[in-house]
N, C-alpha and C positions, 0 to 999 in steps of 0.2 A: 800284464798291465793293470793298474789299480783302478777299480770303478768307484767313483765319488758318488755317494749316496746322502740324500738329505734326511733330515730328522723327521720325526712323527708328523710334523706339521705338513709335510708335502701330501700326506693322504687325507688331510682334512678336506670337507666339501662344504661349498657353499650353497645354502638352501635358500630359494626365493618362492614366497607365497604366490600362486597362481591366481590371484585376485587383486584387483586394484581398488582400494578403498578410497572414497571420497572423505576429505577432511571436514570438521563440523562447520557446517553452513545452513542457512535458511533454504529448504528445499522446495517451496511452493510459495505461491501469493498468498498473504494473509489478508490483505483488504480488499481483493476482488470480490469475495462473497458478501462484503459489506456495503457495496454501492450499487447504484443502478447501472446497467450494463445494455449498451446497444450494439448489435452486431450488424446491423443494417447501415453501413457506412460508405459512401462512395463521393468521390470529388476531393477537391482542394481543402474545403472546410465543410463543416455540417454545422447547421444552426438549430436551435432548439427554443421553439415559441413558448412563451408563458403568458398567463394572464393573471392580473391581480384582483383584489376584492372589488365587490360591489357594495353599494349602499342602497338602503330603502328611502324612498321619499313619501312623505305623508301627504296625502290629498286633504285640503283644508276646505273646499267648496264643492257645491255641486257642479258637474259640466265644466271642471278645470282642464286646462290644457294638460295633455299628457307630457309628463317630464321626459326630457332627453339627456341621458347621462354619457358622457365621453367614455368610451372603452379604455382600460389601462393595460396595454399589451407590452411584454418586454421579450428580450432575445438573448441567447447566449451562444457563443462560437466554439467550437473545438477545431483544432487544426491538428491533422495526423503527424506522427513521428515515426521514423522508419529505423529498427535497430537490427543488426545482424551480429552473429557470432560465428566464427569459422576456424576451423583447425585440421590442418594436413597430417595424416599420418605417413612419414616417409617410408617408402618401400623397403630400403635398406635398413633403417631402425626397426622397421617391423619384423625383419628376419632375425634379429638379435632379442627379441622379447618372447617371454614364456607365455603371454597372455594377449589377447587381442584388446587393445584399450578403445576401440570405436564406441561400444556401448558406454563405457564409463564417461567418454567425451561428451555423448549426448545427454547423459543425466546431468552432468555439470551445466551444460548449456541450457537445458530445461529449467534447472534451478535458477540460473542467473535471469531468465527470462522472467521468471515468478517475481524476482526481486525487483526487476526493472518496472514490471506493473505496479507494483507498490510504491516505487518511487514516483512514478506519474501521478497516481492518486494522491499522496502525500503534498506534492508541489501543487495540484488542484486545490486541495483542501485549503491551504494557506495562502497561496500565491494569488496573482492578478488574473481576474476573469476579464473576458473581452465580451462586451455588451452591445446592444444597438442594432440598428438594421442592418451594418455592413461589420458590427464586429470591430470597430476602431475605437470604441469609448473603453476605458478601463475601470474596472470597479475593484476595490481592495476589500479585504476581508474585515468586518465591521466589530464582530463580537470576540473580544480577547479578555483572558483573565491574566493580569500581571504576576510575574513570578513572586514578587514581594518577598525577596530573600528566603523563601521557603521552597520545599520540594512539593509533592502532591499531598494535599490534605483533603480530609472530608468537607472542610468549608469550601475549596475549590470545586469540589465534585457537585455539591449542592449547588453553587452557584452556577455552574453550567447547566444543570437541570433546570434552574429558575429561568435562565435566559432563553432556554428552548421551550419552556411552558409559556413564557410571555409572548414568544412568536406564535403561539398555537401550534407548535409543531407536534405531530402525532406521537403518542406515548410508545408506541411499538417501534421496532427496528431503529432504536437507538444504539449508538455504539461509542466506546471510549478506546482510542488507540495510544497506547502506553508502551514504555520499555519496562525491562525488570526492575529499574531502580525505583519507578513510581509505586510499584506494589511493596517494595522495601520501605519507603517512605510511610505508606499507610499502615504497615505492619508496626512500624516503630514509633508511630505516634498515636496510635489507637490503644486505649486501654485494653489491658488483657481481660479483664473482666467484663468488658461490654459485648454486646452481641454484634457489634461491628468487627470486631477483632476476628472473631469466629468466621465471618463471612469473607472478610480479606484474606484470612489463612487459607480458607478453602479455594479463593481465587488463585492463590500462590500454587496451590498443591493441585490445581485443576479439577477439583471435584465440583465446582459450580463455575459459571462464567458471566454471572449477572449480579449488579449490585447498584443501588440507587437509580434503577431503570435502565442502566447501560449494559449492554454486552461488551465484556472488557477484551480487547483484541492485543496480543503482546507482538510488538514489532521493534526490532532493533534499528530500524531504518529511519524513525524520525530525526529530524535535524537537531543537531546540537550546536549552538553557538556559544562559544566560550564554555561557560557552565550552566547554561540555560537550555533545557529541552523543550521543545514545542509540542505537546501533546493535543490531541483533537478530540472533541466530543462533537458528534455530528449524527444526523438521520441518514437513513440510506439514500433519500432522494436530494440529499445535500450535494451530491458528486455524481457525475456521469463519466463512465469510462466508454468510450466511442472505440469500437474495433474495426478498421477496415481490413486488416489480415490478422486473424489469430495466430498463435505461437504455432509453427510449421517447421519441420525439421525433415532432412533428408541425408542420406550417406551414399555418395557416388565416387567412381574412379575419376581422375583427372588425367587425361591422356597428354595434356600440356605440361603436367607435372611428373612424367615417367610412371604415370599410371598410380599415382600416390592416392590413397583414400581421402576423400574430403567429408569432414562432418560439420553440416551446416544448418543453421537455425536462423527464422527471420520471424519479426511481428511488425506490424504498422497499427499503430493506435494513439489516441490522446485522450486527455480528460480535462474537464472542466468542473469548478465548484457552480452549482445551479441556482443557489440560493444562499444569501448571506446569513438569513434568519435561522439557517438549518445548521450552521457550523460554528463551533465554538472553540477559539485556540486557548488551551490551557499551559501557559508558561510555568516551568517548574525547576528550581535550581537542583542540579543533580550533584549528590554527593557520594553516591555509592558506584 
């Protein structure tokens, strides 16, 4: 009886790498280190009490009555938001895999949590703040620099600096949140022979991180509306990240799911803009 045999391809072997690689993504929070952080957060909301400036009163005569000035208090409210990420490793699928994916799942979730933190901060920088005794009054951002059909320019950066200076905002701990496109704008609009070009080039290459008094922080999470990207120049105390439950993960077996492994991560936090004088929105037309 004749035996049927296949060609050389029968002996070919499929080989798979015993590692799961994460695709390109932001792996941490870029903006959390740039804002005020409060880890003592309990309850449905938290209020941050503030006090405005005082003025001096000149005494013009002997034995004059002591002047009485009304104190100027303010208050900001933060409401916590709860986020989770959960993935099951099917026990039957696990038998067919060369690698255990649980570690990779957790890495991806931690990265997602970092990006979510940045989204909370960005929304607080430019969004509506809730103020007053009970936090029912709304307050919009007041300092904005219009796109004016241009991308990021030195003039816009100087204007942002001036806006903060006029508000007597501290010179230290100032940040500029931007995307890659805004640095490209500065490179293309700054003369090659100028000292500014060399500094911006160093910013792009990561050799320095400061220019015009700002620590430049790259994030691609900033909101893009049509062709306009909203960047932010701000002081650390311009935004509060209030953490009720910091990023926390666990890996457990689920008896109700045929003992599938569950990779779970959660966090509960909120953010608010603390003061309008400390935050400037810089709108830029994005062409790159």
